[in-house]
N, C-alpha and C positions, 0 to 999 in steps of 0.2 A: 484607146489604141495603145497608148504607153504600157498600160497593165498587160496587154496581149503580147507586146514585144518582151517584156520582162520575163513573163511566164514561159514564153517559147525559148528564151535563152536558157532558163533554168531546166526546161525539159531536154534541150539539146545536150546540156552539161551532164545530165544524167545518162545520157546514151554515150557521148564521147568521153567523158571523164576529165581528169585534171591535165592530161597530156595534150589535149587540144587547147591551144592558146592563141589569143587574138590580141592585136595592138589596141590598147584602150588608154586614153583617147587616141584617135588616129593620128599619126605623125609624131607621137610622143617618144616612141622607141620603148615604151613600157609594155610587156605582154603579160596578159592575165588569162586565166581560165574563164570560161563562159559564165560560170556562177559568180565570179568576182565582178565581171563586166555587168552581170544583171544587178548586182548589189550596187555597184557604182551609179548605174542609172536610177535605181530606186532612191538612193540617197540624194542625188541631185534633184530629182523630182519633189521630194518632200521638202528639201530646202526652200523652195519656192513658196511654200505656204507656211512654213514654221517662223516664229518670231525669232529675230536675232537677239544679240545681247543688248541692243537699244529698245527692243520690244517692237521693232517694225518688221513687217512682212514684205518681202520683195514682189509678191503678187499685187500689192496696192501701193507700189512705188509712186504712183501719179495721183493718188486719191488720199488726200490729207485727213478727210473725214473719217475714212476707214481705218486710218493709222492712229488717230488721237482721240477720236470721240469715244468715251467709255461705253456708249450704247452700241457701237458698232465694231470696236477694234477686235473683239473676240469671236466675231461671226465670220467664219471662213466660208466663202461662197464656193464650194467644191463640189 
């Protein structure tokens, strides 16, 4: 579902161009093009699964075995 939303935003950007701007995130007062909004969503989604500077993944916040066990920590169930 997330992929379809991001892809649709990119296609709408191709049609409307850089002049059409939306507030992203809502209530922030920051206006971006549809392509920039799509990129923002894609970055936020990937950060859920990528390891941070401590080597932990937010997707496994409540699963210590998936974070620390060398047999599991590099297996991303996506």
